[in-house]
C-alpha positions as CSV (number, residue, x, y, z in Angstrom):
1,M,-11.0,-8.6,5.8
2,T,-11.9,-8.1,9.7
3,D,-14.9,-8.0,12.1
4,M,-13.4,-4.8,13.7
5,T,-14.8,-1.5,12.6
6,R,-12.6,1.3,11.1
7,P,-12.4,3.2,14.2
8,Q,-11.3,-0.1,15.9
9,R,-9.0,-0.6,13.7
10,L,-8.0,3.0,13.9
11,D,-7.5,2.5,17.7
12,A,-5.6,-0.8,16.9
13,A,-2.8,0.9,14.7
14,C,-2.6,4.0,16.8
15,E,-1.5,1.9,19.6
16,A,0.7,-0.4,17.5
17,L,2.6,2.7,15.6
18,P,0.7,6.1,15.5
19,L,2.7,7.2,12.4
20,V,1.0,8.2,9.1
21,A,3.2,6.9,6.3
22,I,2.2,10.0,3.4
23,L,3.6,8.6,0.0
24,R,3.5,11.5,-2.0
25,G,4.9,10.8,-5.8
26,L,4.6,7.2,-5.1
27,R,3.9,5.2,-8.6
28,P,1.8,2.1,-9.1
29,E,4.7,0.0,-10.3
30,E,6.5,0.5,-6.7
31,A,3.5,1.0,-4.7
32,V,2.9,-2.8,-3.0
33,E,6.8,-3.1,-2.4
34,I,7.2,0.1,-0.6
35,A,4.0,-0.1,1.5
36,Q,5.0,-3.8,2.4
37,A,8.3,-2.7,3.3
38,L,6.5,0.1,5.6
39,F,4.1,-2.8,7.4
40,D,7.0,-5.1,8.0
41,A,8.7,-2.0,9.6
42,G,5.4,-1.3,11.9
43,F,3.4,0.9,9.9
44,R,-0.2,0.5,10.1
45,L,-1.2,4.2,8.8
46,I,-0.6,4.5,4.6
47,E,-1.5,7.6,3.0
48,I,-1.0,8.3,-0.8
49,P,-1.4,11.7,-1.7
50,L,-4.1,12.4,-4.8
51,N,-1.3,14.4,-6.3
52,S,0.9,11.5,-7.1
53,P,0.7,9.7,-9.8
54,E,-2.0,7.4,-10.6
55,P,-3.3,7.3,-6.9
56,F,-6.4,5.7,-7.1
57,D,-4.4,2.9,-8.8
58,S,-1.8,3.1,-5.9
59,I,-4.3,2.9,-3.5
60,A,-6.6,0.0,-4.6
61,A,-3.3,-2.2,-5.1
62,V,-2.2,-1.2,-1.4
63,R,-5.4,-1.8,0.3
64,K,-5.7,-5.3,-1.8
65,A,-2.1,-6.0,-0.4
66,L,-1.9,-5.5,2.8
67,S,-3.9,-7.3,5.6
68,A,-7.1,-5.5,7.5
69,E,-4.4,-4.3,10.1
70,A,-3.1,-1.5,7.9
71,L,-5.7,1.5,6.9
72,V,-5.1,2.7,3.4
73,G,-6.3,5.7,2.2
74,A,-5.5,9.1,0.6
75,G,-4.1,12.4,1.7
76,T,-4.8,15.9,-0.2
77,V,-8.6,15.0,-0.2
78,T,-10.2,18.1,-1.2
79,T,-13.6,17.2,-3.5
80,L,-16.7,15.3,-3.0
81,A,-15.8,13.7,-6.1
82,D,-12.5,12.2,-4.6
83,V,-14.3,10.8,-1.9
84,A,-17.0,9.1,-3.8
85,R,-14.0,7.5,-5.6
86,L,-12.1,6.2,-2.7
87,D,-15.2,4.6,-1.4
88,E,-15.6,3.0,-4.6
89,I,-12.2,1.7,-4.2
90,G,-12.6,0.3,-0.7
91,A,-10.4,2.8,0.8
92,D,-10.1,3.2,4.5
93,L,-8.3,6.8,5.1
94,V,-9.5,10.3,3.7
95,V,-6.8,12.6,4.9
96,M,-6.9,16.6,4.0
97,P,-5.0,19.6,4.0
98,H,-7.9,21.2,4.9
99,A,-11.2,21.3,7.1
100,D,-14.0,21.8,4.5
101,T,-16.9,20.1,6.4
102,G,-18.2,19.1,3.5
103,V,-16.1,16.7,2.5
104,I,-15.5,15.3,6.2
105,A,-18.9,15.0,6.7
106,A,-19.2,12.9,2.9
107,A,-16.0,11.0,3.8
108,K,-17.8,9.7,7.7
109,A,-21.0,9.1,5.6
110,A,-19.2,6.7,3.5
111,G,-17.6,5.1,6.7
112,M,-14.3,6.4,6.3
113,I,-11.9,7.8,8.6
114,C,-11.2,11.3,7.9
115,I,-8.4,13.4,9.5
116,P,-8.6,17.1,8.1
117,G,-6.0,19.6,8.5
118,I,-6.5,22.4,11.0
119,A,-4.4,25.2,12.4
120,T,-7.1,26.9,14.4
121,P,-9.5,25.7,17.3
122,T,-12.0,27.0,15.2
123,E,-11.1,24.7,12.6
124,A,-10.7,21.6,14.9
125,Y,-14.0,22.2,16.3
126,A,-15.7,22.6,12.9
127,A,-13.9,19.4,12.0
128,L,-14.9,17.3,14.6
129,N,-18.6,18.2,14.8
130,A,-18.5,17.4,10.8
131,G,-17.1,14.0,11.6
132,A,-13.4,13.8,12.0
133,A,-11.9,10.9,13.6
134,A,-8.9,12.5,14.2
135,L,-7.1,16.0,13.2
136,K,-4.0,16.9,11.1
137,V,-2.1,19.8,12.5
138,F,-0.9,21.2,9.2
139,P,1.1,23.0,8.9
140,A,3.3,21.7,11.9
141,E,6.3,23.8,11.6
142,L,4.5,26.8,11.4
143,V,1.7,26.1,14.1
144,G,4.4,24.8,16.5
145,P,4.7,22.7,19.8
146,A,3.0,25.9,21.9
147,A,0.2,26.4,19.8
148,V,-0.6,23.0,19.6
149,K,-0.3,22.6,23.6
150,A,-3.1,25.5,23.6
151,I,-5.2,23.9,21.1
152,R,-5.1,20.6,22.7
153,T,-6.1,22.2,26.5
154,I,-9.3,22.9,25.2
155,L,-10.3,20.0,22.6
156,P,-12.6,17.2,24.0
157,A,-10.7,14.7,25.9
158,G,-9.1,11.9,23.7
159,T,-8.9,14.1,20.2
160,R,-6.1,12.9,18.6
161,L,-3.6,15.3,17.3
162,F,-1.2,14.4,14.2
163,P,1.7,16.9,13.7
164,V,2.2,17.2,9.9
165,G,4.9,19.0,8.1
166,G,8.6,19.2,8.7
167,I,8.6,16.0,11.0
168,A,12.2,14.1,11.5
169,P,13.3,11.5,13.9
170,D,14.7,14.4,15.8
171,T,12.2,16.9,16.0
172,M,9.1,14.7,17.4
173,G,10.4,15.6,21.2
174,P,8.8,18.8,21.8
175,F,5.6,18.1,19.9
176,R,5.6,14.7,22.0
177,S,6.0,16.6,25.3
178,V,2.8,18.4,24.6
179,G,0.8,15.4,24.0
180,V,0.2,15.0,20.3
181,A,-1.2,11.3,19.7
182,G,1.5,10.5,16.8
183,F,2.5,12.2,13.5
184,G,2.5,12.2,9.3
185,L,5.8,11.7,8.0
186,G,6.3,12.9,4.3
187,S,9.8,13.3,2.5
188,A,11.5,12.6,5.9
189,L,10.1,8.6,5.3
190,Y,9.6,9.0,1.6
191,K,11.0,10.7,-1.6
192,P,10.1,10.2,-5.0
193,G,13.0,7.8,-6.2
194,D,13.8,6.3,-3.1
195,T,14.4,2.8,-3.4
196,V,12.9,0.1,-1.0
197,E,15.8,-0.4,0.8
198,T,16.0,3.3,1.6
199,V,12.7,3.7,2.8
200,A,12.8,0.5,5.0
201,D,16.1,2.4,6.7
202,K,14.4,5.7,7.0
203,A,11.4,3.7,8.7
204,A,13.4,2.0,11.0
205,R,14.9,5.3,12.2
206,F,11.3,6.7,12.7
207,V,10.0,3.7,14.5
208,T,13.2,3.5,16.9
209,A,12.6,7.3,17.8
210,W,9.1,7.2,18.4
211,R,9.5,4.1,20.5
212,E,12.4,5.4,22.6
213,G,10.8,8.9,22.9
């Protein structure tokens, strides 16, 4: 698909638009059309949580359909078996709600981009030492910008932080002011039952908010 490595593709994706589309509840029969609408809106990071209907089918279909500019993978990854199956279907991303170092290390060893969930400096350093490519600050609405600012100041330079949880176009500002790299977008971007047109409209609002922020 490309001569770029996955870390290089992550750099390019974050440069283009560092917003992760979290498509919880996405069904295989709608996966490609909705993912394509997001790609057309500028999204390059596509996450389909494993507590969605037949998630591996959706991930495989979306990975096949989109160009290599997109990084496609799973969220709510919690086990080594999940990582192995994602590797088998060519997924790029392993996004976790927690910071299990064994799962992180397995994803890293398989060559995938792992973004584990953290809420404390201890979790953050353990995740980075295990091979995390970036960190998901979760749940962002509980951690808050002040804590994110404090955590960011003690992490290695260049560590990417992505707040996730309760993020909307009008709530990104306080987190951006403390230097986060981007955001993970859940139900404010996609909810089960949304049409392609609805998702495209929501995506456009997020893109505008990011680029004008």
